[in-house]
Biopython code that builds the backbone (N, CA, C, O; Angstrom):
import numpy as np
from Bio.PDB.StructureBuilder import StructureBuilder

atoms = [
    (1, "GLN", "N", (88.747, 115.650, 80.277)),
    (1, "GLN", "CA", (89.103, 114.317, 80.783)),
    (1, "GLN", "C", (90.533, 114.298, 81.336)),
    (1, "GLN", "O", (90.904, 113.392, 82.082)),
    (2, "TRP", "N", (91.329, 115.305, 80.963)),
    (2, "TRP", "CA", (92.727, 115.300, 81.438)),
    (2, "TRP", "C", (92.782, 115.471, 82.960)),
    (2, "TRP", "O", (93.725, 115.028, 83.615)),
    (3, "THR", "N", (91.753, 116.122, 83.505)),
    (3, "THR", "CA", (91.751, 116.313, 84.961)),
    (3, "THR", "C", (91.612, 114.969, 85.673)),
    (3, "THR", "O", (92.108, 114.792, 86.785)),
    (4, "GLU", "N", (90.926, 114.017, 85.017)),
    (4, "GLU", "CA", (90.752, 112.695, 85.642)),
    (4, "GLU", "C", (92.097, 111.982, 85.727)),
    (4, "GLU", "O", (92.410, 111.358, 86.741)),
    (5, "GLY", "N", (92.887, 112.075, 84.668)),
    (5, "GLY", "CA", (94.205, 111.455, 84.684)),
    (5, "GLY", "C", (95.096, 112.106, 85.730)),
    (5, "GLY", "O", (95.873, 111.431, 86.404)),
    (6, "LYS", "N", (94.978, 113.421, 85.861)),
    (6, "LYS", "CA", (95.790, 114.128, 86.854)),
    (6, "LYS", "C", (95.413, 113.670, 88.259)),
    (6, "LYS", "O", (96.283, 113.477, 89.109)),
    (7, "ALA", "N", (94.128, 113.498, 88.500)),
    (7, "ALA", "CA", (93.670, 113.055, 89.822)),
    (7, "ALA", "C", (94.211, 111.659, 90.124)),
    (7, "ALA", "O", (94.594, 111.370, 91.258)),
    (8, "GLN", "N", (94.242, 110.791, 89.105)),
    (8, "GLN", "CA", (94.757, 109.434, 89.323)),
    (8, "GLN", "C", (96.246, 109.477, 89.648)),
    (8, "GLN", "O", (96.715, 108.737, 90.513)),
    (9, "ARG", "N", (96.999, 110.348, 88.953)),
    (9, "ARG", "CA", (98.441, 110.453, 89.248)),
    (9, "ARG", "C", (98.649, 110.949, 90.675)),
    (9, "ARG", "O", (99.518, 110.444, 91.386)),
    (10, "GLU", "N", (97.860, 111.933, 91.099)),
    (10, "GLU", "CA", (98.015, 112.455, 92.460)),
    (10, "GLU", "C", (97.648, 111.384, 93.481)),
    (10, "GLU", "O", (98.286, 111.273, 94.528)),
    (11, "ALA", "N", (96.624, 110.599, 93.175)),
    (11, "ALA", "CA", (96.193, 109.552, 94.108)),
    (11, "ALA", "C", (97.291, 108.505, 94.258)),
    (11, "ALA", "O", (97.581, 108.062, 95.370)),
    (12, "ARG", "N", (97.909, 108.103, 93.130)),
    (12, "ARG", "CA", (98.995, 107.117, 93.212)),
    (12, "ARG", "C", (100.177, 107.694, 93.979)),
    (12, "ARG", "O", (100.824, 106.984, 94.748)),
    (13, "ARG", "N", (100.465, 108.991, 93.772)),
    (13, "ARG", "CA", (101.601, 109.605, 94.473)),
    (13, "ARG", "C", (101.337, 109.611, 95.977)),
    (13, "ARG", "O", (102.232, 109.307, 96.766)),
    (14, "GLU", "N", (100.117, 109.953, 96.376)),
    (14, "GLU", "CA", (99.796, 109.980, 97.806)),
    (14, "GLU", "C", (99.866, 108.575, 98.395)),
    (14, "GLU", "O", (100.338, 108.387, 99.517)),
    (15, "ALA", "N", (99.392, 107.591, 97.631)),
    (15, "ALA", "CA", (99.410, 106.208, 98.127)),
    (15, "ALA", "C", (100.846, 105.746, 98.319)),
    (15, "ALA", "O", (101.162, 105.078, 99.303)),
    (16, "ARG", "N", (101.733, 106.109, 97.360)),
    (16, "ARG", "CA", (103.140, 105.702, 97.477)),
    (16, "ARG", "C", (103.774, 106.357, 98.703)),
    (16, "ARG", "O", (104.530, 105.713, 99.430)),
    (17, "GLN", "N", (103.470, 107.627, 98.932)),
    (17, "GLN", "CA", (104.047, 108.316, 100.090)),
    (17, "GLN", "C", (103.530, 107.698, 101.387)),
    (17, "GLN", "O", (104.267, 107.578, 102.365)),
    (18, "GLN", "N", (102.250, 107.306, 101.385)),
    (18, "GLN", "CA", (101.672, 106.724, 102.598)),
    (18, "GLN", "C", (102.327, 105.377, 102.903)),
    (18, "GLN", "O", (102.655, 105.090, 104.054)),
    (19, "ARG", "N", (102.519, 104.535, 101.849)),
    (19, "ARG", "CA", (103.170, 103.238, 102.071)),
    (19, "ARG", "C", (104.590, 103.441, 102.582)),
    (19, "ARG", "O", (105.049, 102.700, 103.452)),
    (20, "ARG", "N", (105.296, 104.448, 102.043)),
    (20, "ARG", "CA", (106.673, 104.699, 102.481)),
    (20, "ARG", "C", (106.685, 105.134, 103.944)),
    (20, "ARG", "O", (107.570, 104.736, 104.702)),
    (21, "ALA", "N", (105.713, 105.943, 104.341)),
    (21, "ALA", "CA", (105.642, 106.404, 105.730)),
    (21, "ALA", "C", (105.361, 105.226, 106.658)),
    (21, "ALA", "O", (105.916, 105.148, 107.754)),
    (22, "GLU", "N", (104.498, 104.307, 106.217)),
    (22, "GLU", "CA", (104.196, 103.140, 107.048)),
    (22, "GLU", "C", (105.428, 102.261, 107.197)),
    (22, "GLU", "O", (105.678, 101.715, 108.272)),
    (23, "ARG", "N", (106.209, 102.119, 106.107)),
    (23, "ARG", "CA", (107.409, 101.288, 106.158)),
    (23, "ARG", "C", (108.435, 101.915, 107.108)),
    (23, "ARG", "O", (109.102, 101.202, 107.857)),
    (24, "GLN", "N", (108.562, 103.231, 107.080)),
    (24, "GLN", "CA", (109.513, 103.905, 107.967)),
    (24, "GLN", "C", (109.077, 103.743, 109.421)),
    (24, "GLN", "O", (109.915, 103.590, 110.308)),
    (25, "ALA", "N", (107.767, 103.777, 109.665)),
    (25, "ALA", "CA", (107.255, 103.634, 111.033)),
    (25, "ALA", "C", (107.595, 102.243, 111.561)),
    (25, "ALA", "O", (107.908, 102.088, 112.742)),
    (26, "GLN", "N", (107.536, 101.233, 110.696)),
    (26, "GLN", "CA", (107.860, 99.875, 111.132)),
    (26, "GLN", "C", (109.359, 99.753, 111.399)),
    (26, "GLN", "O", (109.768, 99.050, 112.323)),
    (27, "ASP", "N", (110.174, 100.431, 110.601)),
    (27, "ASP", "CA", (111.621, 100.367, 110.808)),
    (27, "ASP", "C", (111.995, 100.978, 112.154)),
    (27, "ASP", "O", (112.935, 100.518, 112.802)),
    (28, "ASP", "N", (111.278, 101.999, 112.573)),
    (28, "ASP", "CA", (111.549, 102.620, 113.876)),
    (28, "ASP", "C", (111.010, 101.739, 114.984)),
    (28, "ASP", "O", (111.135, 102.080, 116.160)),
]
sb = StructureBuilder()
sb.init_structure("model")
sb.init_model(0)
sb.init_chain("A")
sb.init_seg("    ")
for serial, (resi, resn, name, xyz) in enumerate(atoms, 1):
    if name == "N":
        sb.init_residue(resn, " ", resi, " ")
    sb.init_atom(name, np.array(xyz, "f"), 0.0, 1.0, " ", f" {name:<3s}", serial, name[0])
structure = sb.get_structure()
């Protein structure tokens, strides 16, 4: 079951990076 928690952490990390990239695109 630990792999499920790891997948959730990776998913949140990717989502945070994607939101940051979108915010930077708007700033430009």
